[in-house]
N, CA and C of each residue as an Amber inpcrd file, in Angstrom:
protein
   201
 121.2640000 106.8710000  61.7350000 121.6570000 108.2470000  61.9670000
 120.4460000 109.1740000  61.9030000 119.5880000 108.9410000  60.9190000
 118.4050000 109.7910000  60.7630000 117.4870000 109.6260000  61.9710000
 117.3240000 108.3890000  62.4210000 116.4730000 108.1540000  63.5830000
 117.0310000 108.8390000  64.8240000 118.3410000 108.8370000  64.9420000
 118.9870000 109.4760000  66.0860000 118.7690000 110.9880000  66.0490000
 118.9040000 111.5980000  64.8690000 118.6690000 113.0370000  64.7290000
 117.2140000 113.3780000  65.0320000 116.3210000 112.5660000  64.5040000
 114.8930000 112.7750000  64.7390000 114.5800000 112.6530000  66.2310000
 115.1820000 111.6600000  66.8580000 114.9810000 111.4730000  68.2940000
 115.4660000 112.6940000  69.0730000 116.6370000 113.1950000  68.7250000
 117.1870000 114.3630000  69.4100000 116.3020000 115.5910000  69.2130000
 115.7850000 115.7670000  68.0150000 114.8870000 116.9040000  67.7520000
 113.6160000 116.7830000  68.5860000 113.0650000 115.5920000  68.6120000
 111.8530000 115.3730000  69.4090000 112.1240000 115.5860000  70.8940000
 113.2790000 115.1300000  71.3340000 113.6460000 115.3080000  72.7300000
 113.8170000 116.7890000  73.0620000 114.4600000 117.5310000  72.1800000
 114.6280000 118.9730000  72.3870000 113.2790000 119.6830000  72.4550000
 112.3660000 119.3010000  71.5680000 111.0230000 119.9060000  71.5820000
 110.2890000 119.5600000  72.8730000 110.4510000 118.3320000  73.3050000
 109.7950000 117.9010000  74.5380000 110.3520000 118.6560000  75.7480000
 111.6540000 118.8370000  75.7860000 112.2800000 119.5920000  76.8810000
 111.7970000 121.0350000  76.8660000 111.7350000 121.6230000  75.6810000
 111.2560000 123.0060000  75.5520000 109.8060000 123.1250000  76.0070000
 108.9860000 122.1660000  75.6050000 107.5800000 122.1670000  76.0140000
 107.4610000 122.0330000  77.5310000 108.2480000 121.1570000  78.1100000
 108.2220000 120.9600000  79.5630000 108.6040000 122.2480000  80.2890000
 109.6280000 122.9220000  79.8010000 110.0570000 124.1740000  80.4250000
 108.9780000 125.2480000  80.3080000 108.3410000 125.3160000  79.1470000
 107.2680000 126.3020000  78.9520000 106.0940000 126.0070000  79.8750000
 105.7400000 124.7310000  79.9860000 104.6270000 124.3600000  80.8620000
 104.9440000 124.6530000  82.3290000 106.2000000 124.4620000  82.7260000
 106.5940000 124.8020000  84.0970000 106.4480000 126.2990000  84.3460000
 106.8790000 127.1110000  83.3710000 106.7450000 128.5680000  83.5210000
 105.2750000 128.9690000  83.5800000 104.4760000 128.3880000  82.6870000
 103.0440000 128.6990000  82.6790000 102.3910000 128.2910000  83.9970000
 102.7670000 127.1270000  84.4870000 102.2080000 126.6270000  85.7410000
 102.5680000 127.5560000  86.8950000 103.8170000 127.9990000  86.9380000
 104.2420000 128.9020000  88.0090000 103.4980000 130.2320000  87.9180000
 103.3240000 130.7280000  86.6920000 102.5880000 131.9820000  86.5110000
 101.1470000 131.8280000  86.9920000 100.5350000 130.6950000  86.6920000
  99.1570000 130.4570000  87.1370000  99.0760000 130.3380000  88.6610000
 100.0580000 129.7030000  89.2570000 100.0700000 129.5930000  90.7250000
 100.2260000 130.9710000  91.3700000 101.1000000 131.7900000  90.7950000
 101.2740000 133.1500000  91.3150000  99.9850000 133.9460000  91.1810000
  99.3180000 133.7950000  90.0450000  98.0520000 134.5020000  89.8210000
  96.9960000 134.0320000  90.8190000  96.9710000 132.7310000  91.0730000
  96.0060000 132.1850000  92.0300000  96.2270000 132.7820000  93.4190000
  97.4760000 132.8730000  93.8370000  97.7880000 133.4520000  95.1450000
  97.2910000 134.8960000  95.2070000  97.5510000 135.6590000  94.1420000
  97.0970000 137.0490000  94.1010000  95.5860000 137.1540000  94.1440000
  94.9180000 136.3000000  93.3810000  93.4550000 136.3400000  93.3490000
  92.8450000 135.9240000  94.6850000  93.4590000 134.9540000  95.3440000
  92.9500000 134.5480000  96.6580000  93.1080000 135.6720000  97.6750000
  94.2240000 136.3840000  97.6000000  94.4140000 137.5350000  98.4880000
  93.4030000 138.6230000  98.2130000  93.1700000 138.8870000  96.9280000
  92.1870000 139.9070000  96.5490000  90.7910000 139.4980000  97.0060000
  90.4730000 138.2210000  96.8610000  89.1620000 137.7150000  97.2850000
  88.9730000 137.9150000  98.7870000  90.0090000 137.6190000  99.5380000
  89.9370000 137.7800000 100.9910000  89.6830000 139.2350000 101.3660000
  90.3860000 140.1470000 100.7210000  90.1870000 141.5770000 100.9950000
  88.7700000 142.0100000 100.6310000  88.2730000 141.5450000  99.4980000
  86.9220000 141.9170000  99.0790000  85.8660000 141.3630000 100.0330000
  86.0960000 140.1610000 100.5380000  85.1440000 139.5870000 101.4930000
  85.1210000 140.4040000 102.7870000  86.2930000 140.8650000 103.2370000
  86.3480000 141.7010000 104.4380000  85.6220000 143.0210000 104.2050000
  85.8670000 143.6450000 103.0530000  85.1940000 144.9110000 102.7360000
  83.6880000 144.7090000 102.6510000  83.2800000 143.6070000 102.0650000
  81.8560000 143.3060000 101.9410000  81.2200000 143.1340000 103.3200000
  81.9110000 142.4570000 104.2120000  81.3870000 142.2570000 105.5630000
  81.2840000 143.5900000 106.3040000  82.2850000 144.4510000 106.1400000
  82.2360000 145.7670000 106.7910000  81.0780000 146.5930000 106.2370000
  80.8780000 146.5550000 104.9290000  79.7720000 147.3010000 104.3220000
  78.4340000 146.7530000 104.8130000  78.3360000 145.4500000 104.9270000
  77.1060000 144.8190000 105.4200000  76.8000000 145.2790000 106.8460000
  77.8230000 145.3200000 107.6870000  77.6260000 145.7610000 109.0670000
  77.1930000 147.2230000 109.1220000  77.7810000 148.0640000 108.2780000
  77.3980000 149.4810000 108.2500000  75.9490000 149.6430000 107.8090000
  75.5470000 148.8930000 106.7960000  74.1610000 148.9780000 106.3140000
  73.2010000 148.5020000 107.4010000  73.5500000 147.4070000 108.0740000
  72.6930000 146.9090000 109.1530000  72.5810000 147.9320000 110.2820000
  73.6790000 148.5970000 110.5980000  73.6590000 149.6390000 111.6300000
  72.7540000 150.7860000 111.2090000  72.8490000 151.2070000 109.9540000
  71.9960000 152.2960000 109.4570000  70.5290000 151.8950000 109.4920000
  70.2380000 150.6700000 109.1180000  68.8480000 150.1950000 109.1410000
  68.3190000 150.2060000 110.5720000  69.1250000 149.7370000 111.5000000
  68.6980000 149.7240000 112.9080000  68.4580000 151.1390000 113.4240000
  69.3150000 152.0710000 113.0510000  69.1280000 153.4660000 113.4720000
  67.8440000 154.0390000 112.8810000  67.6110000 153.7620000 111.6030000
  66.3870000 154.2600000 110.9650000  65.1470000 153.6520000 111.6120000
  65.2150000 152.3730000 111.9380000  64.0790000 151.7330000 112.5990000
  63.8560000 152.3320000 113.9890000  64.9380000 152.6300000 114.6830000
  64.8150000 153.2410000 116.0140000  64.2130000 154.6320000 115.9000000
  64.6450000 155.4040000 114.9100000  64.0820000 156.7450000 114.7010000
  62.6050000 156.6580000 114.3370000  62.2770000 155.6980000 113.5200000
  60.8900000 155.5260000 113.1010000  60.0160000 155.1120000 114.2870000
  60.5340000 154.2920000 115.1610000  59.7750000 153.8330000 116.3290000
  59.5550000 154.9630000 117.3240000  60.4810000 155.9190000 117.3870000
  60.3490000 157.0490000 118.3070000  59.2400000 157.9940000 117.8730000
  58.9460000 158.0230000 116.6170000  57.9610000 158.9990000 116.1160000
  56.5770000 158.4960000 116.1980000
């Protein structure tokens, strides 16, 4: 009887742990999706800023060459 009770307690703890790990895993997956989206947006903004800086440099070089 004692072994059966102990087994049931261990099983309940294991089920609880499994459920918690599933929730944690889902939360981490959701966070990963959000971070990947944010990364993509930042890369696009970075590329746009790079193009603007390159355009400004080219304009400055053209102005400098005219003088």
